C-alpha positions as CSV (number, residue, x, y, z in Angstrom):
1,M,43.5,-38.6,10.1
2,N,40.2,-40.5,9.8
3,R,39.2,-39.4,13.3
4,R,39.9,-35.7,12.4
5,I,37.8,-36.0,9.2
6,R,34.9,-37.6,11.2
7,V,35.0,-34.8,13.7
8,M,35.0,-32.1,11.0
9,T,32.2,-33.8,9.2
10,L,30.1,-34.0,12.4
11,L,30.7,-30.3,13.1
12,I,29.6,-29.3,9.5
13,V,26.4,-31.5,9.8
14,C,25.5,-29.9,13.1
15,L,26.2,-26.3,12.1
16,L,24.7,-26.4,8.6
17,P,21.0,-26.2,9.8
18,I,21.8,-23.4,12.1
19,L,23.5,-21.4,9.4
20,L,20.7,-22.0,7.0
21,I,18.0,-20.9,9.5
22,S,20.1,-17.9,10.5
23,G,20.4,-16.9,6.8
24,C,16.7,-17.3,6.2
25,K,15.8,-15.1,9.1
26,K,18.1,-12.4,8.0
27,E,16.7,-12.4,4.4
28,K,13.1,-12.3,5.5
29,A,13.4,-9.9,8.5
30,L,11.4,-6.8,8.0
31,P,10.8,-3.8,10.3
32,K,7.7,-4.1,12.5
33,K,6.1,-1.1,10.8
34,S,6.5,-2.8,7.4
35,Q,5.2,-6.2,8.7
36,E,1.9,-4.8,9.9
37,L,1.1,-3.4,6.4
38,L,1.8,-6.7,4.6
39,W,-0.1,-9.9,4.8
40,R,0.4,-13.6,3.8
41,A,-1.5,-16.7,4.8
42,E,-1.8,-20.3,4.0
43,R,-4.5,-21.1,1.4
44,T,-5.5,-24.2,-0.5
45,K,-7.8,-23.0,-3.2
46,P,-8.4,-20.0,-5.6
47,F,-10.8,-17.2,-4.7
48,G,-13.4,-18.2,-7.3
49,V,-15.3,-15.8,-9.5
50,F,-17.4,-13.2,-7.7
51,E,-18.3,-9.6,-8.0
52,Y,-19.8,-7.3,-5.3
53,S,-20.5,-3.6,-5.6
54,D,-22.0,-0.7,-3.5
55,L,-21.0,-2.4,-0.2
56,S,-20.7,-0.6,3.1
57,K,-17.5,-1.0,5.0
58,E,-19.1,-3.5,7.4
59,E,-20.5,-5.6,4.5
60,A,-17.2,-5.6,2.8
61,E,-15.3,-6.7,5.9
62,T,-17.9,-9.5,6.5
63,I,-17.6,-10.8,2.9
64,L,-13.8,-10.7,2.9
65,K,-13.6,-12.6,6.1
66,E,-16.4,-15.2,5.6
67,K,-16.1,-15.7,1.8
68,F,-12.4,-15.2,1.2
69,S,-10.7,-15.6,4.6
70,V,-8.9,-12.3,4.3
71,S,-9.1,-9.0,6.2
72,L,-9.4,-5.4,5.1
73,S,-5.8,-4.3,5.0
74,T,-4.2,-2.3,7.8
75,L,-3.0,0.2,5.2
76,T,-6.6,0.9,4.2
77,K,-7.6,1.5,7.8
78,K,-4.7,3.8,8.6
79,T,-5.2,5.7,5.3
80,E,-8.9,6.4,6.2
81,A,-7.8,7.8,9.5
82,I,-5.3,10.1,7.9
83,L,-7.9,11.3,5.3
84,D,-10.5,12.0,8.0
85,E,-8.0,14.0,10.0
86,E,-6.8,16.1,7.1
87,L,-9.8,16.5,4.9
88,L,-12.8,16.7,7.3
89,T,-13.5,20.4,8.2
90,D,-15.8,22.0,10.7
91,T,-18.3,22.8,7.9
92,G,-17.6,19.7,5.8
93,A,-18.7,16.1,6.0
94,K,-17.7,12.6,4.9
95,G,-19.8,11.2,2.1
96,T,-21.0,7.6,1.8
97,V,-18.1,5.2,1.8
98,T,-18.6,2.3,-0.6
99,Y,-16.6,-0.8,-1.5
100,T,-16.3,-3.1,-4.5
101,I,-14.9,-6.7,-4.4
102,D,-13.9,-8.4,-7.6
103,A,-12.6,-12.0,-7.5
104,K,-11.2,-13.8,-10.5
105,E,-9.8,-17.2,-9.5
106,N,-6.2,-16.4,-8.4
107,K,-6.7,-12.6,-8.0
108,L,-8.9,-10.7,-5.5
109,Q,-9.2,-6.9,-5.8
110,V,-10.8,-4.7,-3.2
111,R,-11.5,-1.0,-3.7
112,G,-12.8,1.5,-1.2
113,F,-14.2,4.9,-2.3
114,Y,-14.0,7.8,0.2
115,P,-15.8,11.1,-0.7
116,Y,-15.4,14.3,1.3
117,E,-18.0,17.0,0.9
118,Q,-18.6,20.7,1.6
119,G,-22.3,21.3,1.7
120,D,-23.8,19.4,-1.3
121,T,-20.6,19.5,-3.3
122,M,-17.8,16.9,-3.3
123,Q,-14.5,18.6,-2.5
124,S,-12.1,15.6,-2.7
125,F,-12.2,11.8,-2.9
126,A,-9.9,8.8,-2.5
127,Y,-9.7,5.3,-3.9
128,I,-7.8,2.7,-1.8
129,D,-7.1,-0.4,-3.7
130,S,-5.8,-3.7,-2.4
131,E,-4.9,-6.7,-4.5
132,Y,-4.5,-10.2,-3.2
133,H,-3.0,-13.1,-5.2
134,Y,-3.4,-16.9,-4.6
135,L,-0.1,-18.7,-5.3
136,P,-1.1,-22.4,-5.9
137,E,2.5,-23.6,-6.0
138,K,3.0,-22.3,-2.5
139,K,-0.5,-22.9,-1.3
140,Q,-0.5,-19.3,-0.1
141,A,-2.4,-16.0,-0.5
142,N,-0.4,-12.7,-0.5
143,L,-1.4,-9.1,-0.3
144,I,0.6,-8.1,-3.3
145,D,-0.3,-4.5,-4.1
146,Q,-1.8,-1.5,-2.2
147,T,-2.5,1.8,-3.9
148,I,-3.9,5.1,-2.6
149,T,-5.2,7.6,-5.1
150,L,-6.4,11.0,-3.7
151,S,-7.9,13.7,-6.0
152,N,-9.2,17.1,-5.3
153,Y,-12.5,18.1,-6.8
154,G,-14.8,21.1,-7.3
155,E,-14.1,24.7,-8.2
156,S,-10.4,24.4,-7.5
157,S,-8.8,21.2,-8.7
158,A,-5.7,21.8,-6.6
159,F,-5.2,21.0,-3.0
160,Q,-4.9,23.9,-0.6
161,S,-1.3,24.3,0.7
162,E,-2.4,23.7,4.3
163,N,-3.8,20.3,3.2
164,V,-1.3,19.0,0.7
165,E,1.9,19.2,2.8
166,P,0.6,17.2,5.8
167,L,-1.1,14.8,3.5
168,L,2.1,14.1,1.5
169,K,4.1,13.7,4.7
170,K,1.6,11.4,6.4
171,L,1.0,9.2,3.4
172,G,4.7,9.1,2.6
173,E,5.4,8.0,6.2
174,L,2.6,5.4,6.0
175,V,4.0,3.6,2.9
176,Q,7.6,4.3,4.2
177,V,9.1,6.0,1.2
178,E,12.8,6.5,1.4
179,N,14.4,9.8,2.3
180,L,11.0,11.4,2.6
181,T,12.1,14.8,4.1
182,I,14.6,15.3,1.3
183,A,12.1,14.2,-1.3
184,L,9.4,16.6,-0.1
185,T,11.9,19.5,0.0
186,Q,13.0,18.8,-3.6
187,L,9.3,18.5,-4.7
188,K,8.6,22.0,-3.2
189,E,11.5,23.4,-5.2
190,H,10.5,21.9,-8.5
191,E,6.7,21.5,-8.6
192,K,6.3,25.1,-10.0
193,E,8.5,24.2,-12.9
194,V,6.2,21.6,-14.4
195,K,2.7,21.6,-15.8
196,S,0.0,18.9,-16.4
197,K,2.1,15.9,-15.6
198,E,2.8,13.2,-13.0
199,L,5.8,14.0,-10.8
200,E,7.8,11.5,-8.8
201,V,8.4,12.3,-5.1
202,S,10.1,9.0,-4.2
203,D,10.1,5.6,-5.7
204,N,12.4,2.6,-5.0
205,G,10.6,0.4,-7.5
206,E,13.5,-0.7,-9.7
207,D,15.7,-1.6,-6.8
208,A,12.9,-3.3,-4.9
209,Y,12.0,-5.4,-7.9
210,K,15.6,-6.5,-8.5
211,K,16.1,-7.4,-4.8
212,K,12.7,-9.0,-4.4
213,N,11.9,-6.5,-1.7
214,I,9.1,-4.0,-0.8
215,R,8.4,-1.1,-3.2
216,S,7.3,2.2,-1.6
217,S,6.4,5.1,-3.9
218,L,4.8,8.5,-3.7
219,Y,3.8,10.6,-6.7
220,V,1.8,13.8,-7.3
221,G,-0.3,14.9,-10.2
222,I,0.4,18.5,-11.3
223,D,-2.3,20.7,-13.1
224,E,-1.9,23.3,-15.8
225,K,-1.3,25.9,-13.1
226,S,1.6,23.9,-11.6
227,E,-0.4,23.0,-8.5
228,I,-0.8,19.6,-6.9
229,K,-4.2,18.1,-7.8
230,E,-3.6,14.4,-7.1
231,I,-1.5,12.3,-4.7
232,Y,-0.6,8.7,-5.4
233,A,1.0,6.4,-2.8
234,R,1.8,2.7,-3.3
235,L,3.2,-0.3,-1.5
236,T,4.1,-3.4,-3.5
237,D,5.4,-6.7,-2.1
238,Y,7.9,-8.2,-4.5
239,R,9.2,-10.8,-2.0
240,E,9.2,-14.4,-3.1
C-alpha cells in the first residue's frame, strides 16, 4: 500500500507543473492578429510627468522610444493606412499630421491628429488615441486602450455612402469586432430610423470585462438627417 501511495504521489508531483503550464497557455493564447495589436513589456518605473504637443510623427516616435521605451501602436499605423486609402482623393490632400504626448506618472497618453482636405477646406479628420499604463505591482507597462474617432467635416457633415461602407468594414475588421457582416447589415436596416444619436454597431464590452478579455467595439454617430457623420472604433485590453 505504501509503495502504491508513493508512486501516485510521484506521478502527481511530476504532472502538476505540466498541467499548470498547459492551463496558463490556454488562458493567455490569443489569435496572431490580436497579438500584433496589443503590447506589454517589462518596466521598473513610472512614465514621469511630461507634456509634448504639435509633434510630427517622426518626433513622436523618437520621444516614445527614447523617453518612454514604447513604440507607436500597430493599430495606429494600420488605421492611418486605411484612412489614406479611403479618404485621399485625386483632388484632395492629407493635411499636417500632428501628435501630442501626455505622461502623468503611471499613465501615458498618445494622440495623433489626421486631417484630410479638399482644396483649402478640411473634409474629414481623425483622432487616434493610445493609452499605456504602468503597473508597479507587476513591474510592467501595458497598452490598455486604443480608440479611433473619425468625423466628417465641411458643407456636408455626413460621409458619402461610397466612403462610409468600406471605412466601417475595414475599421471593424481591424479592431476585430464580432459578427461584423451581420452587424453592418443590421446597421444599414436601422440607421434611417434614428436621428442625432450614437448607434452601436457591435460591442462585446460587458462580456470582455467579465471574462478579463479583449473588448472590440464599433459605433457610429448619426446626424439629424439620419446619416452617418462619425465613426468610433475601440480596442481595450482587460486581461490581467
